[in-house]
N, C-alpha and C positions, 0 to 999 in steps of 0.2 A: 576148552569142554567145558560142559553145564556138569556141575554137581546136583546128582536127584538127593533130594533130603526124602526120610520119610516119614520123618515127624519135624514138630517145631520145638526146641527144648527150650521149657520158660520154670522160671523160679519167680515166688511170688514174697516180697516183704511186705508185712503188715498181714496178720490172718485174723483180722475183726471184723466189724461191720461190713468193708467193703473186700476183704480179701478173700474170705468164705464164700460169699455167694458167687466170686469168678472161680473163686478153685474146685467148686461143686462143676460150675458150667464148662470148663476148661479142660477138668480130667474127664468128661465125658467124652469128651472128640477123640476119637480115634486116630486124629494127625498130629495132636499134643500130648506132649510128655511134660507133666508137672516134675523137675529134678528136684528143687528143694524149697522146701517153707520157712521163711524166718520172723520170730516173732518175742518180742523182749518176755510175754507169759506162754509160757509153755502150757496152760490149760484153757485155754481160747478153745471153743470149738473148731477153729480152722486147722489149729495146729494136732488137736488130736486126730479130726479127720485124716489130716495129710498121713498122722502116723499110720492109723488103722487100712491106710490105701497103700502102706509102706513106702512114702516117699518122704525123703531124707527131711529131718527140720533141723533148725538151730536158733538159738537165740542170739547169735552173733551174726548180723547179717552182710557181715563183710567178710564170712564165710563165702558165701554167695560170690560176692565179687571174686574170691580167688579163685573160683570153680574158672576163669578164664572163659576161652572160648567154645566151651562146651555147653554153655548157658547164649542161647539167641537171644532171648528177652529177660528182661528183667524187668518183674511190674512194682513198683513202690506207689504202695497206699497208704504210709504209715500217715502222711500228712505234718509229716515234718520235712521243712528243704533242706535242715544241713542231713539228713540223711542222704536224700539225693545226691547234695555236692560232693557227698566224701565217696558216693558212688562213683561219680563221676571222674572225683581225682584220682580213684585206684585204678578204673578204666584205664585212666591215660598213661598210669605210671607205668602200668606192665604192657602197653603199648595195643592192648585189645580194642581193636576198631573195628569189632564184628559185632559185640553184645551192645545191644540197644535197652535204654533205658526207658520204661513207658511209663509216663505222667500218669498222674492221679485224672488228671481230667479226662486223658482216652478211657480209662477204665469207667467213667461214668457213661462217658458217649457209648460204651461197647454194650452196658449193661442196658442202660436206657435204649438202647433199640433194640434188644433182646425181649424187655419189656414191654414196649409198645409206650412207654413215657419216661420223663425225665426222673432219675431216679436220685433222691436225697441223700446222703450220705455223712456221716458226723462224726468227731473227732474228740479227745479231750477239749480241745480249746473252744470247741463248736463246731457250729456248721460248716465243714469247709468246702460246700458249693450248692448255692439257693439259685 
């Protein structure tokens, strides 16, 4: 028996230069539900936008990992490998085989496809992909 989904539930970790454009693009799609956005800085444009749209926000990205299988895809765009590793460990420990952690390079690919050119993103440590 196939279960029909009406929306893909997505959470975004990192609401800065990469997360904000993704949030804008994804929230405009009728088949996507943004269920949460996390960033250590509550004052980023992305966090403010999420709150304006009634999306749950948090400064603790592990809160998203603990949402369980209600999240289909976690888009992790912090540029910090330790965040992705902690997410992987949390999903493993809870037996969550459903939720997928989307790597930042896939986010770059999707944004680049929608803009028709390779998108450059920056993090505190410098250029994340060139």
